[in-house]
N, C-alpha and C positions, 0 to 999 in steps of 0.2 A: 423895307420896313414896312412900310403902307401894304405892301404886294402878300406879303407875311403877315398879316394882322388879319386881309379881308381872305387869305386861302384858310387862315383857322377858322375862323368863325363861319367860311360859308362849306367848307369840307369838314372839318373837325366837330365842328356843334350843331349847325342846320341839318346837314345830312344824318347826322349821328341821332338826331330826335326825331326823322322824318314815320319812324316806328308808332312813335308815340302819336304823332300828329293823325296818322293813317289811323289809329283806335281811337281817337276821339272822334274821325268823322263818323267814324263805323257806330260808334255811339248814340251819333246824333241821329245819323240815317236811322237805326232801329229804336229812336225813342225814348234811350235812357239819357239821365240825366249824366250831364258833367261835375264832377266834383274833384276835387285833389283826390281825394281816396279812392274813388272810381276808375280813376285814371292812373292812377301810381303806384296803389297796393299792392300789387304785386312785383315792386322791383325791377321793372324793367329803366327807370332810370339809373338803377345803379349800375345796369351794365354800360350804358349809355357814358357814364361815368368811368370807367374800368376803360371805354375806349379813349375817352378825353385824356386823361392823366397820362395812359399808354404814348397819345402823340406827344404831349407833355414831353417824356423822358426821351422819346425819340429825339425829338429838339435839341435837347440836351446832349443828348448821347452823339448826335453827330457834328456839332459844333466844333469837336475837337479840344485846341487848348485853352481856347476863349469861354473857361470856365469862372465867372466870379462869383462870388460870393451871394448876392443875389439868385443868381441861376440856380447854385447849387441850393440853395434854401429851398426854392420852389420846385426843384427837381426832387428832394429830401421828403418834401411834403407831398408830390406825384405819386411820390414810390406807398407813403404812407397811404394816404386813401385811396389809393389800388387796392392795395392787400383788404382795408376794411371794407371795402365795395363789394368785394368780388366773396369775400369771408360773409359778409351780410345778405349777400344774391343770395349765394347757397342756404344759407340757413331759412333764406323766407322759401326757394325752393322744395328744402325739404321739409315743411312745415306744410308746405299746399299740397304735396303728393304722398304726405301720411295723415293729412287732415287734420292737426293741431293747429287751434286758433291761437291768432295774434293780433295786435293790435293794426289795425288798417290803415287809421291815419296817423299815426306812429312813424309805421313805415314811408308813407307819402310825404307828410314835414322833412323826417329827416331824412329822407334823399334825396328831395328839393334841397338842403343845406349843404346837405354833402356834395351836393354837385356844383353850385354857388361858388362854393370854397375851392374845389376843382377845377372852375373854369379859370379862377382868378389866377391859382398855381400852374395851369397848365399856360395859359395867357403870359404870363412872366416866364417862363422858360421858353415861349417862343419870340418875347419881345427884350428880355435881358441882354 
């Protein structure tokens, strides 16, 4: 169990967050100020969330007949979060492409909230 959690955190979460960490390093190197909107306003964290929830769903699918109610609820939550995150990222991407203005602080804070919920749901898929 402990190994599954470590694998999930290191390879499912930390590695997935590396592009955002590299963006932060780049911003610091070039004297840009770090803030939640400046780091997350393009929806990058939503893509990480999609990958994270897909991993949680994969855990449930690969668990065979051992599907308890907790695991099924967590997987259902992961599916909903995955679809929501992918759709929202698509909307943000289209807005950026078409030059449509949007509130970047809402994207940053909203994607962070969704990521935290996705982390909990995905971790539940792994440990339940």
